[in-house]
C-alpha positions, 0 to 999 in steps of 0.5 A, a space after each residue: 805046595 809051591 813056596 810062592 803059594 806058602 809065602 803069598 798066603 802068609 803075607 796075605 794073613 799079615 795084610 789082613 791083620 794090618 787092615 784090621 789094626 789100621 781100621 782100629 787106629 784110624 790109619 790108612 793101610 796104604 799110608 802105613 805101607 808107604 811110611 817113613 823110608 817108603 816116602 824117600 824111596 817113592 820120591 827118589 823113584 819119581 824125581 831122582 835124587 836131585 828132585 826129592 821134595 824138600 819136605 822130606 827131612 832126616 831124623 833131626 828135621 834137617 835137609 841138604 842136597 846130599 841127604 837123599 844119597 843115604 838111600 841106596 838106588 836099586 829099589 827106587 830105580 826098579 820101581 821107576 821102571 815098573 811104574 813106566 809100564 802102561 797103567 802102573 802107578 808109582 805106589 802100585 809099582 812099589 808094592 808090585 816090586 816088593 811082592 814079586 821079590 818076596 816070591 822070588 826070595 821064597 823059592 830061593 829059601 826053599 832051596 836053602 832049607 832043602 839043602 840044609 834039612 834034606 827035605 822039601 818040608 824043611 824048605 817050605 817051613 823055612 819059607 813059612 817062618 820067614 813070611 811070618 817072622 816079626 816085621 815080615 810086614 815090611 816085605 809088603 811095603 814100599 821098602 827095599 827089604 824084599 828085593 834085597 832078601 831075594 838077591 841075597 837068598 839067590 846069591 847064597 843058593 849060588 854059593 851052596 850049589 857052587 853056581 859061582 857066577 850067579 852068586 857073584 852077580 846077585 851079590 853085586 846087584 844086592 850091593 846097589 839095594 842095601 848096605 847089608 850087602 856088606 855081610 853078603 859080600 863077606 860070605 860070598 867072598 870067603 866061600 869063593 876064596 876057600 874054593 880057589 884055595 881048594 882048587 875047586 870049580 876052576 875060574 868060576 869062584 874067581 869071578 864070584 869073588 871079583 863080582 860080589 863087591 862091585 855094586 856096593 863099592 860102586 854106590 859108596 864110591 859115587 856118594 864119596 865123589 858126590 860129597 867130596 869125602 871117602 866116607 861120604 855115605 857113612 857121614 850122611 848116616 851119622 849126621 842125618 840119623 845118628 847111625 854109626 858102628 859102635 860095637 854094640 854099646 848103644 844096643 847093650 844100653 838099650 837092652 839094659 834100659 828096656 829090661 829095667 823099665 819095660 817102657 813099651 811092648 815093641 821095645 821089649 819084643 825087640 830085645 827078645 828078638 835080638 836075644 833070639 837071633 843070637 841063640 839061633 846063630 849059636 844053634 846054627 853053628 852047633 848043628 852044622 849049618 853050611 858055614 857061608 850061610 852062618 857067616 852071612 847071618 853073623 854079618 847081618 846080626 853084627 851090623 844090626 846089633 853093632 850100630 846105634 841109630 834107631 833102636 826101634 828098627 832093630 827087628 826090621 833090620 834083622 829080616 835079611 838074616 833069614 838063614 838064622 831060621 834054618 835050624 828052626 825049620 829043620 827041627 820043625 820039619 822032623 816033628 808031627 804035623 800037629 806040632 808043626 801046625 800049632 807052632 806055625 799058627 803061633 808064629 803067624 799070629 804073633 808075627 802078624 800082630 807085631 808088624 801091624 802094631 809097629 805100623 799102626 799103633 807105634 807112633 815112631 819110625 821103624 
């Protein structure tokens, strides 16, 4: 069975659950899939940064000419290009970009799973666990996660298969899509450095190391020039969304508060997901998963846990840490078919419900 088929089938189940819960909560499915950040991406795609409607505001209800710069350009630019095709609307283009990106990511994840687990079964299970993970519903939204995950996954395929130019190019483009590219640049850069010091693969690791940070540095540099501050993008994040790196203090406080009072299902589940991610990282390191894959996962996890901002977004922001799923996929690939089916059914049901709940019943941003 092709990775794309597995991915699309499980994503479809998630959308069916979303439709059911949207009806139950009197919410439009399309509105649910274009909410919050999706509105910003669609506005940037349609009007450019300078033309975003003033009705879109930051987390504090404020707005300046610089506020839209908090959102990276890669995804909205691609949506705009697709929307210009005959018969394509803006929302449809956004969903199409996310869907195609998700399928592309699935094929890369299958390669990574097969590389780590030594079997096609491990590769397909990696795809299945990713498509059914908590907040995988975001992969079907007007959000940039699917595009970023596709680029990151192929960059990591380039690293483990020593296709250095592919790794560098994908990392560079990913840097124009999400700030999480910092973790990818770190993984690709360190792997390229080790290859150079080991005198492997000639000039190609040099190219990967030089290309990888270009996209991220280019956008951060452009925002710095536009705002007149070297830390312009970070200032926008802190001013507009109270988001900054605090070493995990806010996340630790959030965890303690949730465990003490259990204010909501989503918040309790978010804490469980964060704890599970840390456990999976330790298991991955212990079982010998390729170190660049674990460096990338650790980088994404650190960026998520180590920042404050919206605690309710923590589960979504962990979605790009897909290499954390590799140890689970490999372990599952060695079990009997009945065990595999039972585990997958549980993951699919739980993940689909959680994503649908976050979009239709949970009243706050994700």
